[in-house]
Structures are given as structure tokens and as C-alpha cells.
KEPA-59643 format. One line per 4 residues: for each residue x, z negated, y negated of N, C-alpha, C. Coordinates in nm, 3 decimals. Layout:
<recs>
X/Z/Y/X/Z/Y/X/Z/Y ~ ...
</recs>
This chain:
<recs>
15.618/1.654/-11.528/15.472/1.682/-11.437/15.509/1.718/-11.327 ~ 15.585/1.863/-11.351/15.627/1.965/-11.245/15.723/1.889/-11.143 ~ 15.838/1.803/-11.212/15.911/1.727/-11.129/15.824/1.632/-11.026 ~ 15.712/1.573/-11.081/15.630/1.494/-10.992/15.596/1.554/-10.875
15.487/1.645/-10.928/15.400/1.763/-10.793/15.529/1.799/-10.703 ~ 15.663/1.844/-10.738/15.757/1.912/-10.694/15.810/1.797/-10.581 ~ 15.866/1.624/-10.609/15.849/1.539/-10.536/15.759/1.486/-10.443 ~ 15.660/1.509/-10.469/15.514/1.463/-10.422/15.500/1.574/-10.292
15.537/1.700/-10.303/15.503/1.832/-10.185/15.649/1.813/-10.099 ~ 15.758/1.743/-10.183/15.886/1.724/-10.076/15.877/1.597/-9.989 ~ 15.779/1.487/-10.076/15.747/1.375/-9.970/15.676/1.430/-9.841 ~ 15.580/1.512/-9.894/15.464/1.512/-9.791/15.551/1.558/-9.674
15.623/1.720/-9.683/15.674/1.774/-9.620/15.769/1.690/-9.523 ~ 15.825/1.601/-9.597/15.944/1.491/-9.501/15.878/1.412/-9.404 ~ 15.757/1.371/-9.453/15.665/1.283/-9.354/15.628/1.386/-9.246 ~ 15.588/1.471/-9.242/15.534/1.593/-9.162/15.623/1.590/-9.047
15.712/1.625/-9.109/15.885/1.660/-9.032/15.870/1.539/-8.958 ~ 15.941/1.463/-8.966/15.931/1.318/-8.943/15.848/1.294/-8.813 ~ 15.712/1.320/-8.822/15.612/1.293/-8.745/15.612/1.390/-8.610 ~ 15.685/1.509/-8.653/15.640/1.594/-8.555/15.791/1.552/-8.508
15.955/1.517/-8.542/16.003/1.501/-8.492/15.994/1.360/-8.402 ~ 15.952/1.325/-8.435/15.945/1.131/-8.350/15.810/1.131/-8.243 ~ 15.742/1.263/-8.249/15.623/1.316/-8.137/15.708/1.393/-8.035 ~ 15.810/1.421/-8.036/15.840/1.543/-7.961/15.874/1.486/-7.842
15.790/1.509/-7.707/15.897/1.438/-7.610/15.954/1.570/-7.511 ~ 15.962/1.676/-7.565/16.022/1.771/-7.460/16.126/1.757/-7.433 ~ 16.235/1.748/-7.362/16.377/1.766/-7.350/16.450/1.916/-7.321 ~ 16.556/1.942/-7.330/16.646/2.070/-7.252/16.692/2.044/-7.149
16.691/2.107/-7.035/16.718/2.054/-6.926/16.801/2.194/-6.870 ~ 16.913/2.148/-6.814/16.970/2.213/-6.723/17.031/2.171/-6.565 ~ 17.062/2.250/-6.523/17.151/2.212/-6.352/17.266/2.293/-6.353 ~ 17.344/2.232/-6.261/17.490/2.281/-6.224/17.459/2.231/-6.065
17.533/2.295/-5.954/17.540/2.307/-5.820/17.655/2.377/-5.755 ~ 17.664/2.310/-5.650/17.764/2.404/-5.562/17.645/2.516/-5.473 ~ 17.673/2.633/-5.473/17.543/2.705/-5.451/17.535/2.752/-5.282 ~ 17.674/2.696/-5.242/17.693/2.683/-5.063/17.665/2.600/-4.992
17.607/2.455/-5.086/17.616/2.364/-5.023/17.475/2.335/-4.931 ~ 17.463/2.277/-4.838/17.289/2.269/-4.745/17.300/2.139/-4.848 ~ 17.221/2.137/-4.912/17.100/2.034/-4.971/17.005/1.990/-4.873 ~ 16.964/2.081/-4.771/16.848/2.016/-4.667/16.895/1.901/-4.554
17.039/1.847/-4.576/17.069/1.761/-4.505/17.066/1.618/-4.545 ~ 17.011/1.653/-4.668/17.031/1.481/-4.785/16.874/1.453/-4.702 ~ 16.885/1.303/-4.684/16.765/1.245/-4.628/16.792/1.105/-4.726 ~ 16.890/1.079/-4.735/16.901/0.914/-4.793/16.995/0.905/-4.933
16.941/0.815/-5.000/17.009/0.798/-5.159/17.054/0.648/-5.221 ~ 17.185/0.637/-5.281/17.202/0.519/-5.271/17.230/0.538/-5.482 ~ 17.310/0.452/-5.530/17.320/0.445/-5.663/17.484/0.394/-5.666 ~ 17.573/0.474/-5.741/17.721/0.447/-5.749/17.703/0.317/-5.889
17.772/0.218/-5.884/17.759/0.118/-6.016/17.781/0.192/-6.141 ~ 17.727/0.155/-6.230/17.727/0.257/-6.413/17.841/0.120/-6.464 ~ 17.969/0.223/-6.465/18.063/0.198/-6.559/18.024/0.152/-6.707 ~ 18.072/0.026/-6.736/18.037/-0.006/-6.881/18.043/0.126/-6.987
18.167/0.237/-6.955/18.165/0.327/-7.075/18.083/0.419/-7.008 ~ 17.973/0.435/-6.911/17.862/0.509/-6.910/17.792/0.529/-7.039 ~ 17.739/0.450/-7.114/17.680/0.433/-7.219/17.531/0.374/-7.220 ~ 17.492/0.320/-7.089/17.382/0.249/-7.055/17.388/0.131/-7.013
17.298/0.073/-7.125/17.276/-0.117/-7.117/17.188/-0.133/-6.988 ~ 17.182/-0.245/-6.955/17.117/-0.295/-6.863/16.967/-0.266/-6.788 ~ 16.915/-0.293/-6.946/16.748/-0.307/-6.917/16.733/-0.131/-6.943 ~ 16.843/-0.019/-6.972/16.784/0.098/-6.982/16.843/0.132/-6.819
16.939/0.096/-6.778/17.013/0.156/-6.639/16.916/0.074/-6.533 ~ 16.850/-0.038/-6.567/16.682/-0.045/-6.469/16.614/0.029/-6.481 ~ 16.562/0.091/-6.595/16.431/0.205/-6.632/16.499/0.325/-6.534 ~ 16.628/0.344/-6.612/16.673/0.482/-6.509/16.657/0.462/-6.380
16.673/0.373/-6.309/16.706/0.340/-6.168/16.572/0.362/-6.097 ~ 16.449/0.275/-6.166/16.350/0.293/-6.106/16.291/0.423/-6.162 ~ 16.321/0.467/-6.227/16.261/0.650/-6.215/16.292/0.731/-6.156 ~ 16.436/0.736/-6.118/16.513/0.811/-6.035/16.419/0.780/-5.909
16.465/0.616/-5.864/16.394/0.589/-5.708/16.269/0.653/-5.736 ~ 16.157/0.609/-5.793/16.010/0.669/-5.806/16.009/0.859/-5.777 ~ 16.125/0.934/-5.856/16.090/1.037/-5.847/16.152/1.116/-5.685 ~ 16.253/1.031/-5.648/16.309/1.095/-5.514/16.256/1.066/-5.403
16.175/0.917/-5.414/16.106/0.908/-5.274/15.972/0.959/-5.293 ~ 15.939/1.035/-5.447/15.800/1.098/-5.422/15.831/1.247/-5.342 ~ 15.972/1.305/-5.334/16.019/1.380/-5.311/16.052/1.362/-5.155 ~ 16.046/1.278/-5.087/16.079/1.256/-4.936/16.201/1.181/-4.882
16.257/1.153/-4.988/16.390/1.086/-5.001/16.400/0.961/-4.946 ~ 16.484/0.872/-4.924/16.482/0.713/-4.908/16.615/0.646/-4.939 ~ 16.581/0.542/-4.990/16.712/0.480/-4.981/16.779/0.417/-4.869 ~ 16.934/0.371/-4.871/16.958/0.339/-4.753/17.111/0.288/-4.843
17.134/0.182/-4.751/17.295/0.117/-4.780/17.399/0.183/-4.767 ~ 17.377/0.279/-4.630/17.467/0.383/-4.577/17.410/0.565/-4.646 ~ 17.423/0.569/-4.751/17.333/0.709/-4.808/17.397/0.840/-4.788 ~ 17.313/0.939/-4.757/17.387/1.061/-4.764/17.427/1.104/-4.900
17.382/1.059/-4.993/17.395/1.093/-5.140/17.422/0.972/-5.205 ~ 17.458/0.972/-5.332/17.458/0.880/-5.423/17.442/0.911/-5.552 ~ 17.414/0.850/-5.661/17.351/0.926/-5.785/17.439/0.818/-5.901 ~ 17.532/0.877/-5.963/17.590/0.797/-6.065/17.508/0.900/-6.199
17.510/0.762/-6.323/17.449/0.820/-6.462/17.556/0.806/-6.565 ~ 17.544/0.906/-6.674/17.606/0.882/-6.758/17.499/0.916/-6.874 ~ 17.534/0.841/-7.023/17.405/0.867/-7.108/17.501/0.858/-7.238 ~ 17.469/0.967/-7.340/17.528/0.991/-7.396/17.471/0.979/-7.560
17.468/0.937/-7.688/17.368/0.964/-7.777/17.465/0.993/-7.939 ~ 17.407/1.124/-8.028/17.479/1.175/-8.112/17.380/1.184/-8.220 ~ 17.440/1.151/-8.344/17.347/1.188/-8.493/17.349/1.317/-8.504 ~ 17.266/1.398/-8.489/17.255/1.541/-8.565/17.170/1.532/-8.690
17.233/1.646/-8.781/17.170/1.665/-8.878/17.066/1.798/-8.896 ~ 16.968/1.750/-8.975/16.850/1.887/-8.971/16.825/1.937/-9.091 ~ 16.864/2.051/-9.133/16.873/2.080/-9.303/16.754/2.210/-9.292 ~ 16.672/2.216/-9.348/16.576/2.308/-9.379/16.532/2.330/-9.521
16.528/2.442/-9.521/16.438/2.511/-9.690/16.384/2.578/-9.708 ~ 16.260/2.561/-9.795/16.163/2.612/-9.803/16.135/2.640/-9.973 ~ 16.046/2.707/-9.999/16.053/2.776/-10.153/16.136/2.890/-10.173 ~ 16.100/2.977/-10.260/16.129/3.062/-10.336/16.271/3.087/-10.372
16.287/3.015/-10.484/16.426/2.980/-10.514/16.495/3.068/-10.593 ~ 16.359/3.158/-10.644/16.450/3.274/-10.740/16.473/3.222/-10.911 ~ 16.422/3.119/-10.912/16.421/3.069/-11.070/16.343/2.949/-11.089 ~ 16.401/2.918/-11.241/16.339/2.756/-11.269/16.203/2.764/-11.299
16.098/2.883/-11.291/15.999/2.917/-11.385/15.877/2.978/-11.310 ~ 15.718/2.908/-11.267/15.687/2.977/-11.177/15.629/3.120/-11.292 ~ 15.548/3.193/-11.222/15.526/3.297/-11.237/15.583/3.422/-11.150 ~ 15.617/3.531/-11.298/15.692/3.710/-11.181/15.814/3.661/-11.114
15.883/3.503/-11.167/16.063/3.493/-11.110/16.003/3.410/-11.007 ~ 15.895/3.340/-10.941/15.879/3.236/-10.834/15.882/3.114/-10.872 ~ 15.945/3.059/-10.777/15.960/2.886/-10.777/16.087/2.845/-10.769 ~ 16.089/2.706/-10.754/16.238/2.638/-10.756/16.235/2.638/-10.575
16.338/2.650/-10.524/16.331/2.624/-10.382/16.375/2.520/-10.327 ~ 16.333/2.426/-10.209/16.386/2.260/-10.189/16.448/2.325/-10.103 ~ 16.527/2.173/-10.025/16.632/2.132/-9.903/16.560/2.009/-9.879 ~ 16.559/2.003/-9.758/16.527/1.906/-9.696/16.649/1.849/-9.586
16.694/1.742/-9.621/16.802/1.718/-9.500/16.776/1.538/-9.451 ~ 16.765/1.550/-9.322/16.748/1.482/-9.224/16.820/1.433/-9.112 ~ 16.839/1.344/-9.045/16.931/1.292/-8.945/16.847/1.204/-8.824 ~ 16.874/1.257/-8.735/16.770/1.160/-8.599/16.903/1.165/-8.511
16.901/1.107/-8.363/16.972/1.085/-8.268/16.889/1.178/-8.140 ~ 17.040/1.218/-8.083/16.968/1.334/-7.985/17.065/1.238/-7.867 ~ 16.958/1.213/-7.767/17.045/1.096/-7.606/17.049/1.274/-7.530 ~ 17.196/1.237/-7.458/17.195/1.299/-7.333/17.214/1.228/-7.195
17.100/1.282/-7.069/17.135/1.186/-6.993/17.220/1.325/-6.872 ~ 17.288/1.246/-6.794/17.355/1.310/-6.666/17.324/1.245/-6.541 ~ 17.249/1.298/-6.495/17.251/1.244/-6.367/17.306/1.354/-6.259 ~ 17.388/1.243/-6.173/17.523/1.353/-6.077/17.464/1.259/-5.941
17.498/1.405/-5.861/17.448/1.378/-5.697/17.608/1.394/-5.641 ~ 17.631/1.307/-5.537/17.802/1.268/-5.484/17.715/1.278/-5.337 ~ 17.782/1.407/-5.269/17.801/1.369/-5.118/17.893/1.285/-5.087 ~ 17.807/1.160/-5.009/17.914/1.036/-4.997/17.989/1.059/-4.855
17.977/1.184/-4.782/18.044/1.242/-4.661/18.201/1.263/-4.746 ~ 18.164/1.378/-4.780/18.259/1.444/-4.889/18.351/1.385/-4.991 ~ 18.287/1.282/-5.078/18.302/1.210/-5.195/18.343/1.340/-5.278 ~ 18.190/1.423/-5.305/18.219/1.533/-5.387/18.077/1.538/-5.482
18.122/1.573/-5.594/18.017/1.610/-5.654/17.928/1.730/-5.632 ~ 17.800/1.730/-5.584/17.728/1.862/-5.542/17.614/1.920/-5.636 ~ 17.571/1.829/-5.742/17.424/1.898/-5.787/17.485/1.813/-5.946 ~ 17.428/1.880/-6.045/17.431/1.750/-6.186/17.329/1.813/-6.275
17.233/1.715/-6.353/17.145/1.769/-6.373/17.169/1.705/-6.508 ~ 17.111/1.790/-6.648/17.131/1.742/-6.770/17.077/1.732/-6.847 ~ 16.991/1.624/-6.917/16.889/1.621/-6.991/16.923/1.605/-7.143 ~ 16.893/1.717/-7.266/16.884/1.618/-7.387/16.751/1.618/-7.460
16.769/1.535/-7.517/16.641/1.517/-7.626/16.639/1.397/-7.746 ~ 16.512/1.435/-7.849/16.536/1.350/-7.940/16.540/1.204/-7.881 ~ 16.589/1.105/-7.943/16.559/0.938/-7.897/16.497/0.878/-8.009 ~ 16.427/0.775/-7.996/16.348/0.705/-8.080/16.380/0.571/-8.091
16.463/0.581/-8.187/16.557/0.406/-8.212/16.409/0.271/-8.203 ~ 16.302/0.356/-8.280/16.222/0.238/-8.274/16.101/0.218/-8.215 ~ 16.110/0.265/-8.043/16.028/0.322/-7.953/16.038/0.172/-7.904 ~ 15.860/0.108/-7.853/15.816/-0.012/-7.799/15.872/0.038/-7.644
15.886/-0.116/-7.557/15.939/-0.092/-7.472/15.840/0.020/-7.397 ~ 15.728/-0.032/-7.376/15.635/0.130/-7.355/15.664/0.220/-7.350 ~ 15.681/0.272/-7.478/15.739/0.402/-7.500/15.870/0.488/-7.476 ~ 15.990/0.325/-7.493/16.126/0.360/-7.389/16.103/0.376/-7.248
15.990/0.315/-7.203/15.954/0.376/-7.046/15.913/0.445/-6.998 ~ 15.829/0.541/-7.071/15.785/0.653/-7.046/15.859/0.740/-7.109 ~ 15.935/0.749/-7.206/16.044/0.826/-7.249/16.133/0.870/-7.142 ~ 16.198/0.783/-7.096/16.279/0.787/-6.959/16.225/0.817/-6.862
16.096/0.803/-6.796/16.075/0.833/-6.700/15.994/1.008/-6.698 ~ 15.956/1.055/-6.849/15.930/1.172/-6.879/16.111/1.257/-6.832 ~ 16.204/1.222/-6.894/16.331/1.288/-6.894/16.379/1.288/-6.728 ~ 16.408/1.131/-6.646/16.411/1.175/-6.540/16.367/1.323/-6.463
16.244/1.281/-6.493/16.102/1.351/-6.408/16.167/1.525/-6.419 ~ 16.189/1.571/-6.590/16.203/1.663/-6.521/16.349/1.733/-6.540 ~ 16.442/1.652/-6.553/16.593/1.698/-6.488/16.578/1.703/-6.299 ~ 16.532/1.616/-6.260/16.491/1.615/-6.067/16.420/1.693/-6.043
16.356/1.737/-6.139/16.250/1.834/-6.093/16.332/1.974/-6.034 ~ 16.460/1.968/-6.069/16.526/2.105/-6.059/16.602/2.042/-5.893 ~ 16.591/1.911/-5.877/16.649/1.870/-5.765/16.554/1.851/-5.615 ~ 16.598/1.919/-5.501/16.731/2.000/-5.483/16.674/2.125/-5.524
16.814/2.195/-5.552/16.761/2.341/-5.610/16.716/2.434/-5.483 ~ 16.656/2.527/-5.538/16.597/2.648/-5.459/16.720/2.750/-5.458 ~ 16.761/2.736/-5.352/16.846/2.827/-5.252/16.799/2.979/-5.238 ~ 16.878/3.080/-5.294/16.844/3.217/-5.213/16.923/3.224/-5.103
16.855/3.288/-5.025/16.854/3.305/-4.844/16.954/3.461/-4.892 ~ 17.064/3.442/-4.798/17.158/3.525/-4.794/17.133/3.623/-4.679
</recs>
């Protein structure tokens, strides 16, 4: 009887954890840039071709391109054949393991010695999107934004598009960087 109760409790907690993980839409964002570069001179942008080894299929490349175009045009940048800067995209995915423990673990009996401890092990995929800004006159990297977050392999087309839009918006919220006046 006790093992059925423990199994049901374990199943319930695992389901709740899976729902919370799947519903998580926040990503961790970082940026790196050349602190002496004058970002105010940038007005027009374009895209570098995405190499096959970039980890992005054509459907998602189109979604990323649309999301980036929307974010940058909202900031006042325009697209151009002879752009001031171009964007390069990289995407990677890594399977992560999450280990959670709960319960007392003092002994096998309830009472003054406590209950049994439990361990949950789950796996999830973490995606990393890197957006590079390349100065086309110098042919140099001047800004890099990186976003990491949980990916949902079972997402619908609409959910996938919304997740990409959200990730790109969070990454490009830091572009162009706010520079401290000297």
C-alpha cells in the first residue's frame, strides 16, 4: 500500500515538474561587444547566408529572419543590399539532465525516524541562439547576443514561432548596447 502511495506521489510531482518546465518561456540572455565601436553609425542591415553547420533548418531560419527583421525595423533600422551591418545566426541544442531530491530519507519507516527520500531524474533540451552583428566595412564582429532556454520538441507551429519571436526580442533588447560616455 505504501509503495503505491509513494508511486502516485512521485508521478504527481513528476507531472507538475514537466508542466512547469514546458511552460517556461524565459531565456537567459547575455551580450558581448566592442566597447569602443560607434554603434550610432549603423542604419541598415542584411543577413549573411546561414551555413549548414549553423544548426538551423530552413523553416526555423525563416522564422528567425522574420523575428530579427521585425525587431530591428521597430528600432529604426532598415534592410539594404549594401548594409552597414549584417547578422549571422548560430543555433545549438543540448540535452540536459535535471535531478531533484525530496523527502526525508532518514529511514524506511514513518514515525520518529522520518520517511523515505525520493529522487526525480528528467531530461530536457536546452537551445542556444547566437546572433552576431558584423560591421560590413571592417568585416569584423562588433556585437554578439546569446540566448539560452528550454526548447519544446512537441510545440505547434504557432508556439514555435512565438517562442522564436520571444527569444529574438529578448536578445535584441540589448542591441545596440548602451554605451557609457567617457
